N, CA, C and O atoms as a GROMACS GRO file, in nm:
protein
  328
    1MET      N    1   2.326  -0.228  -1.387
    1MET     CA    2   2.358  -0.318  -1.370
    1MET      C    3   2.230  -0.330  -1.290
    1MET      O    4   2.126  -0.387  -1.323
    2PHE      N    5   2.264  -0.253  -1.157
    2PHE     CA    6   2.183  -0.323  -1.040
    2PHE      C    7   2.011  -0.332  -1.091
    2PHE      O    8   1.933  -0.423  -1.062
    3GLN      N    9   1.986  -0.222  -1.167
    3GLN     CA   10   1.812  -0.239  -1.209
    3GLN      C   11   1.775  -0.359  -1.285
    3GLN      O   12   1.664  -0.406  -1.259
    4ARG      N   13   1.876  -0.443  -1.414
    4ARG     CA   14   1.872  -0.518  -1.430
    4ARG      C   15   1.830  -0.635  -1.345
    4ARG      O   16   1.736  -0.714  -1.354
    5ASN      N   17   1.933  -0.623  -1.256
    5ASN     CA   18   1.926  -0.777  -1.124
    5ASN      C   19   1.824  -0.776  -1.073
    5ASN      O   20   1.767  -0.883  -1.049
    6LEU      N   21   1.759  -0.638  -1.034
    6LEU     CA   22   1.603  -0.608  -0.978
    6LEU      C   23   1.502  -0.683  -1.095
    6LEU      O   24   1.431  -0.783  -1.093
    7THR      N   25   1.521  -0.624  -1.154
    7THR     CA   26   1.377  -0.633  -1.274
    7THR      C   27   1.392  -0.834  -1.255
    7THR      O   28   1.294  -0.905  -1.228
    8GLY      N   29   1.490  -0.871  -1.269
    8GLY     CA   30   1.495  -1.029  -1.273
    8GLY      C   31   1.467  -1.105  -1.205
    8GLY      O   32   1.437  -1.222  -1.231
    9GLN      N   33   1.472  -1.038  -1.075
    9GLN     CA   34   1.444  -1.090  -0.922
    9GLN      C   35   1.288  -1.061  -0.918
    9GLN      O   36   1.210  -1.136  -0.858
   10ARG      N   37   1.241  -0.927  -0.998
   10ARG     CA   38   1.068  -0.900  -0.998
   10ARG      C   39   1.017  -1.024  -1.078
   10ARG      O   40   0.906  -1.075  -1.059
   11PHE      N   41   1.102  -1.063  -1.161
   11PHE     CA   42   1.015  -1.147  -1.255
   11PHE      C   43   1.005  -1.305  -1.227
   11PHE      O   44   0.906  -1.373  -1.255
   12ALA      N   45   1.113  -1.349  -1.173
   12ALA     CA   46   1.097  -1.470  -1.054
   12ALA      C   47   1.050  -1.449  -0.989
   12ALA      O   48   1.044  -1.562  -0.939
   13ALA      N   49   0.959  -1.349  -0.884
   13ALA     CA   50   0.871  -1.360  -0.763
   13ALA      C   51   0.770  -1.362  -0.844
   13ALA      O   52   0.686  -1.441  -0.801
   14VAL      N   53   0.719  -1.285  -0.997
   14VAL     CA   54   0.634  -1.306  -1.067
   14VAL      C   55   0.590  -1.470  -1.057
   14VAL      O   56   0.511  -1.534  -0.988
   15PHE      N   57   0.682  -1.500  -1.163
   15PHE     CA   58   0.716  -1.684  -1.173
   15PHE      C   59   0.686  -1.726  -1.053
   15PHE      O   60   0.650  -1.843  -1.071
   16ILE      N   61   0.679  -1.700  -0.930
   16ILE     CA   62   0.633  -1.772  -0.831
   16ILE      C   63   0.488  -1.788  -0.752
   16ILE      O   64   0.417  -1.874  -0.701
   17LEU      N   65   0.496  -1.633  -0.780
   17LEU     CA   66   0.322  -1.564  -0.755
   17LEU      C   67   0.262  -1.721  -0.855
   17LEU      O   68   0.214  -1.828  -0.817
   18GLY      N   69   0.287  -1.679  -0.961
   18GLY     CA   70   0.181  -1.760  -1.072
   18GLY      C   71   0.180  -1.916  -1.090
   18GLY      O   72   0.086  -1.970  -1.148
   19TRP      N   73   0.316  -2.009  -1.023
   19TRP     CA   74   0.335  -2.136  -1.002
   19TRP      C   75   0.201  -2.125  -0.857
   19TRP      O   76   0.080  -2.147  -0.863
   20LEU      N   77   0.277  -2.086  -0.753
   20LEU     CA   78   0.162  -2.030  -0.630
   20LEU      C   79  -0.022  -2.054  -0.649
   20LEU      O   80  -0.099  -2.126  -0.586
   21LEU      N   81  -0.039  -1.980  -0.741
   21LEU     CA   82  -0.156  -1.965  -0.771
   21LEU      C   83  -0.234  -2.060  -0.877
   21LEU      O   84  -0.355  -2.075  -0.861
   22PHE      N   85  -0.176  -2.119  -0.971
   22PHE     CA   86  -0.220  -2.215  -1.011
   22PHE      C   87  -0.163  -2.387  -0.954
   22PHE      O   88  -0.154  -2.494  -1.015
   23ASN      N   89  -0.143  -2.360  -0.858
   23ASN     CA   90  -0.097  -2.522  -0.810
   23ASN      C   91  -0.230  -2.542  -0.752
   23ASN      O   92  -0.323  -2.461  -0.755
   24TYR      N   93  -0.231  -2.678  -0.690
   24TYR     CA   94  -0.276  -2.795  -0.612
   24TYR      C   95  -0.376  -2.712  -0.477
   24TYR      O   96  -0.496  -2.740  -0.482
   25PRO      N   97  -0.347  -2.651  -0.403
   25PRO     CA   98  -0.418  -2.618  -0.278
   25PRO      C   99  -0.519  -2.446  -0.305
   25PRO      O  100  -0.596  -2.388  -0.229
   26LEU      N  101  -0.488  -2.423  -0.396
   26LEU     CA  102  -0.570  -2.314  -0.445
   26LEU      C  103  -0.635  -2.337  -0.495
   26LEU      O  104  -0.742  -2.288  -0.459
   27LEU      N  105  -0.641  -2.415  -0.605
   27LEU     CA  106  -0.710  -2.464  -0.677
   27LEU      C  107  -0.847  -2.497  -0.657
   27LEU      O  108  -0.952  -2.458  -0.707
   28ALA      N  109  -0.800  -2.630  -0.515
   28ALA     CA  110  -0.908  -2.655  -0.481
   28ALA      C  111  -1.026  -2.617  -0.407
   28ALA      O  112  -1.135  -2.666  -0.377
   29LEU      N  113  -0.937  -2.473  -0.385
   29LEU     CA  114  -1.041  -2.369  -0.295
   29LEU      C  115  -1.148  -2.323  -0.388
   29LEU      O  116  -1.230  -2.232  -0.372
   30PHE      N  117  -1.139  -2.363  -0.438
   30PHE     CA  118  -1.221  -2.296  -0.609
   30PHE      C  119  -1.293  -2.418  -0.674
   30PHE      O  120  -1.400  -2.438  -0.732
   31ASN      N  121  -1.222  -2.466  -0.649
   31ASN     CA  122  -1.317  -2.614  -0.743
   31ASN      C  123  -1.426  -2.629  -0.640
   31ASN      O  124  -1.410  -2.668  -0.525
   32ASP      N  125  -1.562  -2.586  -0.710
   32ASP     CA  126  -1.707  -2.583  -0.599
   32ASP      C  127  -1.736  -2.584  -0.727
   32ASP      O  128  -1.665  -2.564  -0.826
   33ALA      N  129  -1.885  -2.617  -0.711
   33ALA     CA  130  -2.010  -2.630  -0.825
   33ALA      C  131  -2.098  -2.500  -0.783
   33ALA      O  132  -2.212  -2.546  -0.779
   34SER      N  133  -2.105  -2.378  -0.754
   34SER     CA  134  -2.140  -2.282  -0.727
   34SER      C  135  -2.074  -2.189  -0.857
   34SER      O  136  -1.969  -2.213  -0.917
   35THR      N  137  -2.189  -2.056  -0.887
   35THR     CA  138  -2.126  -2.014  -0.977
   35THR      C  139  -2.116  -1.872  -0.985
   35THR      O  140  -2.219  -1.836  -0.930
   36TRP      N  141  -2.063  -1.785  -1.016
   36TRP     CA  142  -2.032  -1.598  -0.977
   36TRP      C  143  -2.068  -1.527  -1.103
   36TRP      O  144  -1.987  -1.494  -1.190
   37PHE      N  145  -2.229  -1.500  -1.107
   37PHE     CA  146  -2.240  -1.430  -1.225
   37PHE      C  147  -2.245  -1.558  -1.350
   37PHE      O  148  -2.204  -1.556  -1.467
   38GLY      N  149  -2.311  -1.664  -1.271
   38GLY     CA  150  -2.354  -1.732  -1.422
   38GLY      C  151  -2.174  -1.788  -1.468
   38GLY      O  152  -2.153  -1.863  -1.564
   39VAL      N  153  -2.083  -1.744  -1.397
   39VAL     CA  154  -1.889  -1.840  -1.468
   39VAL      C  155  -1.939  -1.908  -1.378
   39VAL      O  156  -2.037  -1.885  -1.307
   40PRO      N  157  -1.860  -2.007  -1.384
   40PRO     CA  158  -1.832  -2.138  -1.256
   40PRO      C  159  -1.709  -2.065  -1.181
   40PRO      O  160  -1.624  -2.004  -1.246
   41VAL      N  161  -1.705  -2.073  -1.064
   41VAL     CA  162  -1.615  -2.009  -0.941
   41VAL      C  163  -1.445  -2.049  -0.979
   41VAL      O  164  -1.344  -1.979  -0.973
   42LEU      N  165  -1.463  -2.165  -1.012
   42LEU     CA  166  -1.319  -2.244  -1.051
   42LEU      C  167  -1.241  -2.155  -1.225
   42LEU      O  168  -1.130  -2.104  -1.220
   43TYR      N  169  -1.297  -2.154  -1.313
   43TYR     CA  170  -1.310  -2.041  -1.419
   43TYR      C  171  -1.284  -1.919  -1.387
   43TYR      O  172  -1.178  -1.869  -1.424
   44ALA      N  173  -1.361  -1.860  -1.323
   44ALA     CA  174  -1.315  -1.666  -1.300
   44ALA      C  175  -1.192  -1.709  -1.196
   44ALA      O  176  -1.082  -1.708  -1.251
   45TYR      N  177  -1.192  -1.725  -1.133
   45TYR     CA  178  -1.056  -1.788  -1.077
   45TYR      C  179  -0.911  -1.769  -1.176
   45TYR      O  180  -0.837  -1.671  -1.169
   46LEU      N  181  -0.896  -1.851  -1.240
   46LEU     CA  182  -0.843  -1.901  -1.312
   46LEU      C  183  -0.847  -1.773  -1.446
   46LEU      O  184  -0.750  -1.752  -1.519
   47PHE      N  185  -0.940  -1.722  -1.454
   47PHE     CA  186  -0.922  -1.574  -1.538
   47PHE      C  187  -0.894  -1.489  -1.524
   47PHE      O  188  -0.858  -1.408  -1.610
   48VAL      N  189  -0.903  -1.467  -1.361
   48VAL     CA  190  -0.848  -1.354  -1.282
   48VAL      C  191  -0.699  -1.296  -1.250
   48VAL      O  192  -0.644  -1.186  -1.249
   49ALA      N  193  -0.648  -1.502  -1.213
   49ALA     CA  194  -0.540  -1.505  -1.203
   49ALA      C  195  -0.481  -1.502  -1.318
   49ALA      O  196  -0.391  -1.420  -1.300
   50TRP      N  197  -0.476  -1.538  -1.420
   50TRP     CA  198  -0.441  -1.539  -1.504
   50TRP      C  199  -0.404  -1.402  -1.538
   50TRP      O  200  -0.283  -1.378  -1.538
   51ALA      N  201  -0.488  -1.302  -1.568
   51ALA     CA  202  -0.501  -1.161  -1.600
   51ALA      C  203  -0.382  -1.055  -1.523
   51ALA      O  204  -0.314  -0.958  -1.557
   52LEU      N  205  -0.403  -1.145  -1.391
   52LEU     CA  206  -0.304  -1.047  -1.260
   52LEU      C  207  -0.148  -1.101  -1.254
   52LEU      O  208  -0.054  -1.051  -1.192
   53ILE      N  209  -0.149  -1.231  -1.347
   53ILE     CA  210  -0.016  -1.262  -1.394
   53ILE      C  211   0.026  -1.168  -1.498
   53ILE      O  212   0.104  -1.083  -1.452
   54ILE      N  213   0.007  -1.157  -1.596
   54ILE     CA  214   0.027  -1.098  -1.721
   54ILE      C  215   0.033  -0.950  -1.714
   54ILE      O  216   0.119  -0.888  -1.778
   55GLY      N  217  -0.075  -0.878  -1.621
   55GLY     CA  218  -0.052  -0.725  -1.584
   55GLY      C  219   0.036  -0.718  -1.519
   55GLY      O  220   0.069  -0.602  -1.498
   56LEU      N  221   0.134  -0.841  -1.442
   56LEU     CA  222   0.199  -0.775  -1.308
   56LEU      C  223   0.373  -0.810  -1.410
   56LEU      O  224   0.486  -0.785  -1.369
   57LEU      N  225   0.341  -0.862  -1.523
   57LEU     CA  226   0.507  -0.914  -1.578
   57LEU      C  227   0.488  -0.774  -1.703
   57LEU      O  228   0.587  -0.725  -1.757
   58ALA      N  229   0.364  -0.732  -1.728
   58ALA     CA  230   0.376  -0.599  -1.831
   58ALA      C  231   0.367  -0.513  -1.745
   58ALA      O  232   0.389  -0.416  -1.818
   59TYR      N  233   0.348  -0.459  -1.623
   59TYR     CA  234   0.373  -0.391  -1.511
   59TYR      C  235   0.559  -0.374  -1.550
   59TYR      O  236   0.640  -0.302  -1.609
   60ILE      N  237   0.548  -0.486  -1.475
   60ILE     CA  238   0.762  -0.522  -1.444
   60ILE      C  239   0.807  -0.433  -1.575
   60ILE      O  240   0.861  -0.323  -1.583
   61ALA      N  241   0.763  -0.527  -1.673
   61ALA     CA  242   0.868  -0.498  -1.840
   61ALA      C  243   0.853  -0.367  -1.852
   61ALA      O  244   0.971  -0.334  -1.848
   62GLU      N  245   0.789  -0.261  -1.864
   62GLU     CA  246   0.720  -0.155  -1.875
   62GLU      C  247   0.803  -0.060  -1.766
   62GLU      O  248   0.822   0.048  -1.822
   63LYS      N  249   0.848  -0.059  -1.661
   63LYS     CA  250   0.873  -0.060  -1.565
   63LYS      C  251   1.083  -0.018  -1.620
   63LYS      O  252   1.154   0.078  -1.648
   64SER      N  253   1.089  -0.126  -1.608
   64SER     CA  254   1.242  -0.172  -1.655
   64SER      C  255   1.285  -0.030  -1.749
   64SER      O  256   1.367   0.060  -1.731
   65SER      N  257   1.163  -0.068  -1.881
   65SER     CA  258   1.243  -0.028  -1.993
   65SER      C  259   1.261   0.089  -1.980
   65SER      O  260   1.367   0.137  -2.021
   66LEU      N  261   1.151   0.178  -1.910
   66LEU     CA  262   1.139   0.302  -1.900
   66LEU      C  263   1.298   0.369  -1.817
   66LEU      O  264   1.365   0.471  -1.834
   67SER      N  265   1.305   0.258  -1.730
   67SER     CA  266   1.406   0.335  -1.609
   67SER      C  267   1.555   0.320  -1.697
   67SER      O  268   1.642   0.385  -1.638
   68GLU      N  269   1.581   0.286  -1.760
   68GLU     CA  270   1.687   0.243  -1.868
   68GLU      C  271   1.706   0.419  -1.907
   68GLU      O  272   1.625   0.503  -1.946
   69SER      N  273   1.831   0.424  -1.880
   69SER     CA  274   1.842   0.562  -1.970
   69SER      C  275   1.946   0.504  -2.059
   69SER      O  276   2.011   0.400  -2.049
   70PRO      N  277   1.945   0.659  -2.206
   70PRO     CA  278   2.020   0.599  -2.303
   70PRO      C  279   2.190   0.652  -2.243
   70PRO      O  280   2.250   0.697  -2.340
   71ALA      N  281   2.257   0.657  -2.144
   71ALA     CA  282   2.395   0.717  -2.101
   71ALA      C  283   2.491   0.643  -2.170
   71ALA      O  284   2.602   0.689  -2.195
   72ASP      N  285   2.457   0.534  -2.203
   72ASP     CA  286   2.604   0.482  -2.239
   72ASP      C  287   2.660   0.572  -2.406
   72ASP      O  288   2.778   0.590  -2.438
   73GLY      N  289   2.588   0.596  -2.452
   73GLY     CA  290   2.602   0.697  -2.617
   73GLY      C  291   2.598   0.556  -2.718
   73GLY      O  292   2.706   0.518  -2.763
   74ASP      N  293   2.496   0.492  -2.746
   74ASP     CA  294   2.482   0.403  -2.825
   74ASP      C  295   2.437   0.505  -2.921
   74ASP      O  296   2.363   0.601  -2.901
   75ALA      N  297   2.504   0.462  -3.044
   75ALA     CA  298   2.500   0.505  -3.150
   75ALA      C  299   2.355   0.521  -3.224
   75ALA      O  300   2.330   0.620  -3.293
   76ALA      N  301   2.242   0.390  -3.197
   76ALA     CA  302   2.102   0.379  -3.220
   76ALA      C  303   2.000   0.501  -3.126
   76ALA      O  304   1.888   0.542  -3.156
   77THR      N  305   2.063   0.529  -3.038
   77THR     CA  306   1.987   0.616  -2.956
   77THR      C  307   1.993   0.726  -2.999
   77THR      O  308   1.888   0.786  -3.025
   78LEU      N  309   2.137   0.796  -3.024
   78LEU     CA  310   2.144   0.877  -3.023
   78LEU      C  311   2.114   0.931  -3.251
   78LEU      O  312   2.115   1.042  -3.306
   79THR      N  313   2.095   0.803  -3.303
   79THR     CA  314   1.979   0.866  -3.469
   79THR      C  315   1.879   0.877  -3.426
   79THR      O  316   1.803   0.936  -3.502
   80ALA      N  317   1.822   0.836  -3.299
   80ALA     CA  318   1.684   0.802  -3.305
   80ALA      C  319   1.637   0.904  -3.242
   80ALA      O  320   1.515   0.896  -3.226
   81LYS      N  321   1.703   1.031  -3.185
   81LYS     CA  322   1.653   1.104  -3.152
   81LYS      C  323   1.659   1.248  -3.257
   81LYS      O  324   1.612   1.361  -3.241
   82ASP      N  325   1.730   1.192  -3.357
   82ASP     CA  326   1.778   1.346  -3.414
   82ASP      C  327   1.659   1.334  -3.566
   82ASP      O  328   1.654   1.426  -3.648
   0.00000   0.00000   0.00000
């Protein structure tokens, strides 16, 4: 029960991080005419921030699924092991 609550809080924190990364003040910092390896800086920032959010969400989801143990004696988990 505690782990599920902690996972929800982590998902909420990543949501807030994404909201901040894709909001006006940070986007205005990267809205420049310069390029980075031929890619406009704003596009590079958007792609890196997007990949970071997806990576964090995948990490949290994978970590929460690995930490859950089949200790409840669920019939589906017992038959899957046979």
